[in-house]
N, C-alpha and C positions, 0 to 999 in steps of 0.2 A: 353287590355292594360290599363295601369293605368296612367292618366295624373295627375302630381302633380304641383299645382301652390301656390307658396308663396306669400303672400302681405308684401311688404316692409314696416317696421315701420316708423310711421311718427315721425319727428323731435321735441319731446316734451321736450327736456331737457332745452332748452333756455326759453320757454314759463313758464316751472315750476318753473325754476330759478327766473324768474322774478316775478311771482305770489309769491313766498315765500318770496322774499325780500320786494314786497308790503305789504304782511301781517304782517311782521315783523314791518315795519315802521308804519302801522295803529295801531299796539297792542301797541306800546309806547305811543300814542297820548292821551289815558284816564290816563295813568299812570303820564303822563307829567303835566296834567291838574289838577290831584290829588294832585301832589307835590306843584304846585303853590296855590292851595286853601289851603292847610296845613299851608305854609309859610305865607300867608294873616291872616289866622286866628291867628297863634302865634304872627305875628308882633302886630295886633290889640289889642290882649290881653296885650303885653307887653308894648304897647305905653299908653293903659289905667292905668295899674298899675303904670307907671313911672308918668303920669301926675297927677294920685291921691296923690301920695307919695309928687311929688312935690309942689302941691297946699294945701298940709296939714298944717294948721298952727301950729298943735301940734309939729309937728318935730322941729320948730322954727331954719329955716335954716340960718338966720342972725346970731345966735348964734353959730352954727356950724363953720361958715365961721370965726367968731371973735376968736375961740379958736383953730383952724385946726392947725395953725403953730405957736402957743405960745411957750414960752419957755420951760415950765414945760412938754407940751406935746412933744416936740421935744426931750427934755432929756430922757423921759421915752420911747420914739421911740429908741434911741441910746441905751439904756440899753436892750431893747427887741432883737434888732438886734445882739449886742454883745453876749447876753446869748445864742442865735440861734447858732451863728457860733462857739462860744467855745465849746458848749454842743454837737453840732453835730459832730465837728471834733474828739474830745475825744470820742464820742459814736461810730463813724466808725473805728476807730483804734483799741479800745477796743473790739468792735465787730468783726473786722477781726482776731484777735488773739483768740478769743473765737471760731468762726467758724473753724479756723485751728485745735484748741484744739479738737472739737468735731468730727473732720474726722481724728485725729491722731490715731496710732497704740497703744497709751499707755491708758491703761484703767483708769488710775488715771487722766489724764487730761480730757478724756471725762467725767468722773464722775464729776470733779470738775466744768467744763463748764457747764454741763447740771444743777447741782444745782444752779449755778449762774442764768442762764437764766430762769429756774422754779420759783426762788425766785422773781426776779425783772419783770417778766411778770405776775406772779400770784397776785401782790398786785398793789393796786391803786398808780398812781403818786402823788396824793395829799396826801396820808398818808406817802409815802416815804420822802416827802418834809418835812412834819411836825416831822418826826422821824429825819431827819438830823439837823431840826433848834433846836429841843429839846434834841440834843444828850448829851448836858451836864447835864442834869438831870439824865441820865442812865451811863454816864462815865464823872465824874468831870476832869478826867487828861488822857490824852493819853500819854502812855508809850511804849518806845523803847527799847527793851532788849531781852534777852533769856527766852523763856517759862519755867516758875516755876524756873526761875534763877535770876540772878541780872539785874538790870536796868541801862541802859547806858545814856537815856536821857528821859525828860518828859516836857509836855506841859499843860498848862490850856486850857481845851476844850473851853471855851468861846472866848478865843484869836485866836483859829484855826476856829472854825464854826461861820462864821459871815453870814449875810442874803445873801451875794454873794456866798460865798463858799459852803453853804446848796443848793442854787438854782443850781449851777453847778454840784455838787456832784449828786442830785437828778435827774436833767435832763439828764445827762451824762450817768449816770450807767442805769437807764430805757431805754435810747435810745440803749446802747450797746446790751441788752438783745434781742431787736428787730432787730438791725442790724445783730447781729450774726446769726439768722435764715435766713435772706434775703441772706445774703453772702455765708452761707452754701448752700442753694439751688441753688445759682448761680454758685458755684464750681461744685456742684453736674451735673449741666446742661452740663458741658464739658465731651466730650467723653473720657473715660478711656484710650483710645489708645494714647491721646496727651501724658499723663503723661509717659505712656510705651515708647513713642518713644524718649521723653527727656531722660529717664534713660538709653536707648539704646545709645544715644550719649553721655554719661558720665555725664550728668547734674544732680545735687543734687537735692533733694527734694525742698528746698528753692528757688534755682535758677529758677527750671521749675514751681514754682507758681509764681514767680515775671515776667518771661519773656514769658510765654505761656498760664498758666492755667487761671491767674487772668485777662489778657487782653481779653481772649475770654469769661470770665464770666461776664465782664462788660456789656454786652448787656442784660443780665437777671437781673443784679443788679441795673442798673441805674433807670428803672422806680418805683419800690418800694421805692428806697431810694429817689427819687424825692418827693413821697408821705409822706415819713418819715419826709423830710424837712418841708413842708408844714404843716403836724401836729405838727412839733416841734414849728414853729412861734405861732401857737395857744395855745400849752401846755405852753408856757411861762406865759400866762396869769395866772396860777395858783400860780406862785410865789407871787402874789399880798398878799396870805394870810399870808406869813411870812414876810411881811413889805419890800418886795423887790420894789424898785421903777421903775417897768417896765411902758409899755404903759396904761395898764389897772388901775394900781394903781395911775399913774398921775392923769388920768380923774377921778378917784374916789375921790381923793383929792380934786379937783377943785369944783366936783359938791355937796360934801359935804359941802363947804363953800358957794356955790351959789344956791344949789337947783335945777340946771338946769339938771337933770337926764337924760332925753331922748337926748339932743342935744350933751351933752357930750359923751354919749355911741355912738352915732351916729359918732362922731369925732374917736372914737378907731375902730369902724366897718369899716369905709371908709379907715383908714390907713391899717388895716389887709387885706382888699381886695386888695389894691394896692400892698402890699408886696407879697402876694400870686400870683396875675396876672402876675408880673415880675418873680417870680419863675416859672410859669407855662410855661412861653416862653422860659426861659432858659432851663429848662427840656425838652422841644421839640426840641430845638436845639442838646443838648447833645444826646437825642434818635437818631436822624437822623445821628448823626456823628458815632455812635456805630453799627448802622443797614444799613449802607451803602452798605455792601458786601451783606446782605442777600436781601436788596430790588433790587439790580441789577441782582442777580439769579433770584429771582422771577418774575422780568419784562421780562426776557429773556425767562424763561418757559412759560410765558403767552402769549408771542409773537408767541413762536413755537406752542402752543395747538390753537390758533385763526388761524394760517396759515394752521394747518392740518385740522381745520373744515371746511375752505373755500374750501379746495381742495376736499372735500368728501361731496358733496350735493347729497342728495338723490333724486332718479328718480322714479316717480310713473308708474308702469306699467298699462296700460289702456287694460281691458280684450277685447279679439277680435282683438286685432291690427294685430298679427301674427297668421293667421289661416291655416291650412293645410287641404285641400280637395282632397278627395280621388274620383277618378271617376272608 
């Protein structure tokens, strides 16, 4: 006769769970101290750099404070902001039309928009500004009429192409080439099923773009557009070469008279940093606005995954816990 005896398994689940959580808590301690140490090192380096810059007499901070809000500088700042707003608006509008043309079914529109983007992205912005400014040497008159036919209206090029119009044309057309690719990428990021559904409901292509596709593409368009806006702020400094009175040109006219080069350049640097900092904050707000749906779904998915992981805690089986003895 065989007598079979089974030993009952001990309750190791609770002990193992406590040990697992304790090990996880202790594993975060070195990482936490490492983060604190990294923060301390970075802060010490930053404080040392700021202290050395602030105490360096060669920067002449009293001169910076004297010219920071001077009338000439503020006028140049207004020109910089005005050029940025006008050129960016024109660049976005023209870029939107170019992007739609690149995605159209017409080969002619695709080729024309592709050539425009190829030319203005392939040549330096400074060269484009110089060409616009010296347009009168190439075309003394601007003519409106039928090609190889009669002329209806004509203007003197010098009357049309001033430093202001040359700056706006150069900045806006160059920006349109980059914005066209940004908007095209954003439109391509939207699922094709959205356009097909809109057409199934009887919407025209233009209405589907305005109502469905473009609003969904904004989440992919906004971040690079914000970067382009910040780049536009800095690109306006190039118009100083065509005697346009922007911020950089204003400080140049001052230090050419006073020979205080470094402090006047610091005035321009501080103003550029202030403007770009405000734009960064605005970009972050707009990005959060358009990403609110994605963020909510992502948080819910993460909570579900965390809940599922907490429910499935592994249990270590110890050898020899449940043994069977045959007699």
